[in-house]
Each structure stands twice: as C-alpha cells, then as structure tokens.
C-alpha positions as CSV (number, residue, x, y, z in Angstrom):
1,M,155.7,45.0,51.4
2,N,156.5,48.1,53.5
3,A,153.8,49.5,55.6
4,K,154.6,52.5,57.7
5,R,151.6,54.3,60.0
6,C,151.6,58.1,59.6
7,I,150.5,59.9,62.9
8,R,150.1,63.9,61.5
9,C,148.8,66.9,63.7
10,S,145.1,68.5,62.7
11,T,145.4,71.8,62.7
12,G,142.4,73.0,62.8
13,L,140.6,72.4,66.0
14,P,143.9,73.3,68.3
15,S,143.5,76.7,65.7
16,I,139.7,77.2,66.9
17,L,140.4,76.3,70.6
18,L,143.5,79.0,70.9
19,V,141.3,81.9,69.0
20,F,138.4,80.7,72.1
21,L,141.2,80.7,75.0
22,T,142.0,84.3,74.0
23,L,138.4,85.6,73.6
24,F,137.8,84.2,77.1
25,V,140.7,85.7,78.6
26,S,140.3,89.0,77.1
27,H,136.9,88.9,78.9
28,V,137.4,87.7,82.2
29,S,138.2,90.4,84.9
30,P,141.9,89.8,85.6
31,A,142.4,89.5,89.5
32,N,145.1,91.7,91.1
33,A,148.9,91.2,90.7
34,S,149.4,90.2,94.5
35,D,146.8,87.8,93.9
36,R,148.0,85.9,91.2
37,P,149.8,83.0,92.5
38,I,152.0,80.7,90.5
39,T,151.6,77.3,91.5
40,L,154.2,74.3,90.4
41,Q,152.9,70.9,90.7
42,V,154.8,67.2,90.5
43,G,152.8,64.2,89.9
44,G,152.5,60.5,89.0
45,G,149.7,57.9,87.5
46,M,148.6,55.9,84.9
47,R,149.4,56.7,81.1
48,I,146.6,54.5,78.9
49,F,147.5,54.3,75.4
50,N,145.3,53.1,72.6
51,D,145.6,49.8,70.8
52,Q,146.8,50.9,67.3
53,L,150.1,51.8,69.3
54,G,150.6,48.5,70.8
55,L,151.4,49.6,73.6
56,K,151.5,48.2,77.1
57,N,149.4,50.7,79.9
58,N,152.4,52.6,81.8
59,V,152.7,54.1,84.9
60,C,154.2,58.3,84.3
61,A,155.4,61.2,85.7
62,G,155.2,64.8,85.2
63,F,154.8,68.7,86.3
64,R,153.1,71.7,85.7
65,M,153.5,75.7,85.8
66,D,149.7,76.8,86.6
67,F,149.2,80.9,86.4
68,E,145.8,82.1,88.1
69,V,144.2,84.8,85.9
70,T,140.9,85.0,88.1
71,D,139.9,82.8,91.0
72,R,138.1,80.4,88.5
73,F,140.2,80.8,85.8
74,S,143.7,79.9,85.2
75,L,146.3,78.9,82.2
76,A,148.9,76.1,82.1
77,L,151.6,74.4,81.0
78,D,152.0,70.7,81.2
79,Y,154.2,68.1,80.4
80,V,154.4,64.1,81.2
81,F,156.5,61.3,80.3
82,S,156.3,57.8,80.4
83,S,158.2,54.6,79.0
84,P,156.1,51.9,78.2
85,T,156.7,48.5,76.4
86,R,155.5,47.2,73.3
87,S,152.6,44.2,73.7
88,A,154.0,41.9,71.6
89,S,158.1,42.4,71.9
90,N,158.5,44.3,75.1
91,A,160.3,46.8,73.2
92,I,160.9,50.2,75.3
93,A,159.3,53.2,74.1
94,H,159.5,56.7,75.2
95,I,156.7,58.8,75.0
96,S,156.7,62.7,75.4
97,A,153.6,65.1,75.8
98,L,153.9,68.7,76.1
99,R,150.6,70.6,76.5
100,G,149.2,74.2,77.4
101,L,145.9,73.8,79.3
102,A,143.2,76.1,80.2
103,R,141.4,75.4,83.6
104,V,137.9,76.7,84.5
105,N,137.1,75.8,88.5
106,L,133.5,74.7,88.6
107,L,133.2,75.7,92.4
108,G,135.2,78.3,94.6
109,G,136.7,77.5,98.1
110,S,139.2,74.8,99.6
111,T,137.8,71.7,97.6
112,R,137.2,72.7,93.6
113,P,135.6,70.3,90.7
114,Y,137.1,71.7,87.8
115,V,137.3,70.8,84.1
116,I,140.8,71.4,81.8
117,A,140.7,71.7,77.9
118,G,144.1,72.9,75.5
119,A,146.3,71.7,73.0
120,G,149.9,70.6,72.5
121,G,151.8,67.6,70.9
122,V,152.9,64.0,71.9
123,L,156.9,62.5,70.8
124,M,157.1,59.1,70.4
125,N,160.5,57.5,70.6
126,F,160.9,53.9,69.6
127,S,163.1,51.4,69.9
128,D,161.7,49.3,67.2
129,A,160.0,51.3,64.7
130,L,160.0,54.7,63.2
131,D,159.6,57.5,65.6
132,A,156.8,60.0,65.5
133,G,155.6,63.4,66.4
134,T,151.7,64.9,66.2
135,G,150.0,67.4,67.4
136,T,147.2,66.8,70.9
137,V,144.0,68.1,71.5
138,T,143.3,67.6,75.4
139,A,140.0,67.9,77.6
140,G,139.4,66.4,81.1
141,V,138.6,66.7,84.4
142,G,140.0,66.9,88.0
143,L,139.7,67.7,91.8
144,S,141.4,70.0,93.7
145,R,142.1,70.7,97.4
146,A,144.0,73.5,99.5
147,L,145.7,72.6,102.0
148,G,146.3,76.0,103.9
149,A,147.6,78.8,101.8
150,H,150.6,77.4,100.0
151,H,150.4,73.5,99.1
152,V,147.2,71.6,97.2
153,V,146.9,68.2,95.8
154,S,144.3,66.9,92.6
155,V,143.7,64.1,91.1
156,E,142.9,64.7,87.6
157,G,141.9,62.5,84.4
158,T,142.5,63.6,80.6
159,E,142.6,62.5,77.5
160,D,144.9,63.9,74.4
161,V,143.4,63.5,70.9
162,Y,145.4,62.9,67.9
163,A,145.1,62.2,64.0
164,S,146.7,59.2,62.7
165,R,146.6,57.1,59.4
166,S,148.1,54.0,57.9
167,Q,150.2,54.1,54.8
168,R,152.0,51.2,52.8
169,F,154.6,51.3,50.0
170,D,156.2,49.0,47.5
171,A,160.2,48.2,47.2
172,L,160.7,51.5,45.5
173,G,158.6,53.2,48.1
174,R,155.7,54.4,46.2
175,P,152.4,54.7,48.3
176,T,150.3,51.7,47.5
177,Y,147.4,52.2,50.2
178,Q,146.5,54.5,52.7
179,S,143.5,54.2,55.1
180,K,141.3,56.7,56.1
181,Q,142.3,59.5,58.7
182,T,141.2,58.3,62.5
183,Y,141.5,60.0,65.8
184,Q,143.2,58.2,68.5
185,P,142.7,58.7,72.0
186,L,145.9,59.1,74.7
187,G,144.2,58.8,78.5
188,T,145.9,60.1,81.6
189,I,145.2,59.5,84.8
190,S,147.1,61.2,87.6
191,A,147.7,62.8,91.4
192,N,149.4,66.0,91.9
193,F,151.0,67.9,94.5
194,G,151.6,71.5,94.6
195,F,153.3,74.4,96.2
196,R,151.9,78.0,95.4
197,F,153.5,81.1,95.7
C-alpha cells in the first residue's frame, strides 16, 4: 500500500486578506513621493518546522524589499530559504518561501514595534520524497530600530500556516484513504539589517 501526503492551498483566506489590504491602502493618506523610502533588508535566524514534515529546525536566511506607504504602514516582498534535514534519515530538504506582507507600526519614532501579515507560498524540495508546494497565510510581530537616516535593524517572529491532508493509494493508484484537512505552522525567528534610500 502506497501512502502520499498532499499539501494544498486554502485559497479563500488569502483572497479575503487581499481584499482587506486593498481597502486599507485605498483609505490611508499617502506620503509625498519624496517621503516614501524603500528599505532593502538581509537577515538570518531559525526556521521552526512542524512534526508532520519530519524536519529538524534549521538556520535560515532571507531578504526583503519594503515600500513605505505612510509613516505607520508599509508593504513588503519577502523571501526566506533554509536547508533542514530529516529527523529520521538526515536527508536534506530545501524549503523556500515567498511572501507578500503588510506591516503596521504601532508607534512612531526611531524604535517601532509592529505587526505584520500577508500571504504567499512555500516550495518544499525533498531528496527522499515527492516535492510539494502550497499557499500560506502569514502573521507575526517585530521590533525595528532606526540607526540614523539610512540604516535599520529589526528582530521579528512570524508564522506561516498552510493546509494539509494525508492520502493512501493501492498498487493501481486508486485512493483508499483521505484524512481530514488540517492546518500546519512553519515558524521563523529572524534578526535583520537594512539600508533605506
């Protein structure tokens, strides 16, 4: 009997988030064009995997491009990569995530706590199993500190959530079992350094 785990995207929630994000951006007062900095960040930290994947927690690296819409609100495109190993076999996997994020600063000034949310996708390339890709919904919190006019450092914790289910097939490829859909987390804790221009 062959078994297969199916990881799939739940499309409804990202669509709802996109609608709310569009409505929010349309109602915020935009800053002047000269006051809209772009921040490029690089960072590293720890990627925390759920038990279902059978992967060990592993270091990660990534980069982010952040577009400031107002003093309190910004949009970002974010990429995170890690290469964890299997808990049982030590086989290497390559996990990549690309996310579109919205950030709201809770305070002004040089030190800013913030909340962040968005949607994207994760690609899982396994060396000992079938590869998988799925959509994700992301939420998290962070703290940033401006270092002068052009540099910023931050610490951040986020969690990506995706939909998953298990399936089994017989020797002829016919499905014999399908579990209920569950939602699985992928956590990230990171420290970042950025240049604003």
